[in-house]
Structure formats: C-alpha cells, structure tokens
C-alpha positions in Angstrom: 86.8 96.6 96.1 88.3 100.0 96.8 90.6 98.9 99.6 92.3 96.5 97.1 92.8 99.3 94.6 94.3 101.6 97.3 96.6 98.8 98.3 97.8 98.3 94.8 98.5 102.0 94.2 100.3 102.3 97.6 102.5 99.3 96.6 103.4 101.1 93.4 104.3 104.3 95.3 106.4 102.3 97.8 108.2 100.6 94.9 109.0 104.0 93.3 110.2 105.4 96.6 112.5 102.4 97.1 113.9 102.7 93.6 114.5 106.4 94.2 116.4 105.5 97.4 118.6 103.0 95.6 119.3 105.5 92.9 120.2 108.2 95.5 122.5 105.7 97.2 124.3 104.8 94.0 124.8 108.5 93.2 126.2 108.9 96.7 123.7 111.6 97.7 123.4 112.2 101.4 119.7 113.1 101.5 118.0 111.6 104.5 114.6 112.6 103.3 114.9 110.3 100.3 115.5 107.4 102.7 112.5 108.3 104.8 110.3 108.8 101.7 109.6 105.1 101.6 107.9 105.2 105.0 105.1 107.5 103.7 103.3 104.8 101.7 104.5 102.0 103.9 102.4 102.8 106.9 99.0 102.8 105.0 100.3 99.9 102.9 100.7 97.9 106.1 97.2 98.7 107.4 95.5 97.9 104.1 97.5 94.7 103.8 96.6 93.5 107.3 93.0 94.3 106.5 93.1 92.3 103.3 94.9 89.5 105.1 92.3 89.2 107.8 89.2 89.6 105.6 88.8 85.9 104.6 89.2 84.8 108.2 86.7 87.2 109.6 84.2 86.3 106.9 84.7 82.6 107.5 84.2 83.0 111.3 80.9 84.9 111.0 79.7 82.4 108.4 80.6 79.4 110.5 78.9 80.8 113.6 75.7 81.5 111.6 75.7 78.0 110.3 76.1 76.5 113.8 73.1 78.5 115.1 70.8 77.1 112.3 
C-alpha cells in the first residue's frame, strides 16, 4: 500500500531532521530554521499516521454493518 510506504519515508526524513537538530544544538549553532526543519515531514507524517491508525476500525465497521444486514 502506497500510504504505508510514504509514511515510512516520512518517518526517515523526520528522524534525520531531528538528528540534524540535535547536532546543531551540540555545536551551539543558533539556526532557527534547523529547529523548524523537523516540522516539514511531521505534518504529513501525522496525517498518514492517523489514516493508518483509523483504517482497521473503518474497515471493521463497514464489514460489521454489512453482516448485520444479511
């Protein structure tokens, strides 16, 4: 499923951004854009994660309602 692949790649990008932020903090660089860099993959990561979380519940509900009608 392509949503799952996108979610995986976004999580890798988010992890890299967090590591870059930690490295910048240890080097005492005052670059605000490095701190905000983690938010770029975080927003789509949240939406794909919520979709993947809700997917089994939505599928179960539609399956249960079709069984009740039979």
